[in-house]
C-alpha positions in Angstrom: -15.0 -13.1 14.8 -11.6 -14.7 15.4 -9.3 -14.3 12.6 -7.6 -17.4 11.1 -3.8 -17.4 11.4 -2.1 -17.3 8.0 0.5 -20.0 7.1 3.2 -17.3 7.0 2.6 -16.6 10.6 3.5 -20.2 11.6 6.8 -19.8 9.6 7.5 -16.6 11.4 6.8 -18.1 14.8 9.1 -21.0 14.0 11.9 -18.6 13.0 11.4 -16.5 16.2 11.5 -19.6 18.4 14.6 -21.0 16.6 16.3 -17.6 17.1 15.2 -17.3 20.6 16.4 -20.8 21.7 19.7 -20.3 19.8 20.3 -16.9 21.4 19.5 -18.3 24.9 21.9 -21.2 24.3 24.7 -19.2 22.8 24.4 -16.5 25.4 24.5 -18.9 28.3 27.6 -20.7 26.9 29.4 -17.4 26.5 28.4 -16.2 29.9 29.4 -19.4 31.6 32.8 -19.5 29.9 33.6 -15.9 28.7 37.0 -17.2 27.4 35.0 -18.9 24.5 36.5 -22.4 25.4 33.1 -24.1 25.4 32.5 -23.3 21.7 36.2 -23.4 20.7 36.3 -19.7 19.9 39.5 -18.0 21.1 39.3 -14.6 22.8 42.0 -13.4 20.4 39.4 -12.9 17.8 38.2 -10.0 19.8 41.5 -8.2 19.5 40.8 -4.7 18.3 37.3 -4.7 19.6 35.9 -3.0 22.8 35.5 -6.5 24.5 38.3 -8.3 26.4 36.2 -11.5 26.6 32.8 -12.8 25.5 30.9 -12.0 28.7 29.2 -8.8 27.4 28.5 -10.2 23.9 27.1 -13.2 25.8 24.7 -11.1 27.9 23.6 -9.1 24.8 23.1 -12.4 22.9 21.1 -13.9 25.7 18.9 -10.9 26.3 18.4 -9.2 22.9 18.6 -12.3 20.6 17.4 -14.9 23.1 14.9 -13.6 25.7 13.4 -10.9 23.4 12.6 -13.3 20.5 11.0 -15.9 22.9 8.9 -13.1 24.5 7.9 -11.9 21.1 7.0 -15.5 20.0 4.9 -15.8 23.1 2.9 -12.5 22.7 2.4 -13.1 19.0 1.0 -16.5 19.8 -1.3 -15.3 22.7 -2.0 -11.8 21.6 -2.5 -10.5 25.1 -4.4 -7.2 25.6 -1.6 -5.3 27.3 -2.2 -1.6 26.6 0.9 -0.5 28.4 3.0 -2.4 25.9 1.0 -1.3 22.9 1.6 2.3 24.0 5.4 1.8 23.6 4.7 0.6 20.0 5.9 3.0 17.3 3.6 1.3 14.7 0.3 2.0 16.4 -1.7 0.4 13.5 0.0 -3.0 14.3 0.1 -5.2 17.4 3.2 -4.7 19.4 4.4 -8.2 18.8 4.5 -7.5 15.0 6.8 -4.5 15.7 9.0 -6.6 18.0 9.4 -9.2 15.2 10.5 -6.5 12.8 13.1 -5.2 15.3 14.4 -8.7 15.9 14.9 -9.3 12.2 16.7 -6.0 11.8 18.7 -6.6 15.1 19.8 -10.0 14.0 21.1 -8.7 10.6 22.9 -5.8 12.4 24.4 -8.2 14.9 25.8 -10.5 12.2 27.1 -7.6 10.2 28.9 -6.1 13.3 30.2 -9.5 14.2 31.6 -10.0 10.7 33.3 -6.6 10.9 34.8 -7.3 14.4 35.9 -10.9 14.2 35.9 -11.4 10.4 33.7 -13.4 8.1 34.2 -17.0 7.4 31.9 -19.1 9.5 28.8 -20.8 8.0 26.9 -19.9 11.1 27.3 -16.2 10.3 25.7 -16.6 6.9 23.0 -18.8 8.3 21.9 -16.4 11.0 22.0 -13.5 8.5 19.5 -15.5 6.5 17.4 -16.2 9.5 17.3 -12.4 10.2 16.3 -11.7 6.6 13.6 -14.4 6.7 12.2 -13.0 9.9 11.9 -9.6 8.1 10.4 -11.1 5.0 7.8 -13.1 7.0 7.0 -10.2 9.3 6.2 -8.1 6.2 4.1 -10.8 4.5 0.6 -9.3 3.7 -1.2 -12.1 5.7 0.9 -11.5 8.8 0.5 -7.7 8.5 -3.2 -8.1 8.2 -3.5 -10.5 11.1 -1.7 -8.0 13.3 -3.6 -4.9 12.4 -4.7 -3.2 15.6 -8.2 -2.8 14.3 -8.4 -6.6 14.1 -6.7 -7.0 17.4 -9.1 -4.8 19.4 -12.1 -5.9 17.4 -11.6 -9.5 18.6 -11.2 -8.2 22.1 -14.5 -6.2 21.9 -16.3 -9.2 20.2 -15.3 -11.5 23.0 -16.3 -9.0 25.7 -19.7 -8.4 24.1 -20.4 -12.2 23.9 -19.3 -12.6 27.5 -21.6 -9.7 28.7 -24.6 -10.5 26.4 -27.8 -10.8 28.3 -31.1 -12.1 27.3 -33.7 -9.4 27.2 -37.4 -10.3 26.9 -40.1 -7.8 26.3 -43.8 -8.6 26.4 -46.4 -6.4 24.8 -49.7 -7.7 26.2 -51.9 -5.4 24.0 -50.7 -7.1 20.8 -49.7 -10.5 22.2 -46.0 -10.1 21.0 -42.9 -11.4 22.8 -39.6 -9.9 21.8 -36.3 -11.5 22.6 
């Protein structure tokens, strides 16, 4: 039996998609113009950090907080049966997309804290994305979402679909008693 998606999963998926699209956009802008001029952010704010421009932070933003959340959104929506990916999962009792969502929430919070330490705090966007990271964590840990992504449910759905697809009609006839069994 296919499990109904809880309302909290839709909120989580929206947050992941928002983060992913934001990360892709921000990362592209920083990679195109590593001097920060497209977003009016002077390179001087990186003084004292390991970066001389925004190229490496842009690549990290694009991949870790852009591609990764969009990929996670996709696999949480489709729930593909990729055993190789599930083998990499440190939470074997949960579908790998759930684990990825947890890591994205933590990663976003860490990213925003490091950014605040490196360039200072003061922009509304830093607080906003810290809250997005926190909300991703909260909705990932909601009981309905956790239950939906239990691996027992995940593989049970897979087996159930396979059994239905492979079901055959078996007919037995017992001529002595006149019974037909289906």
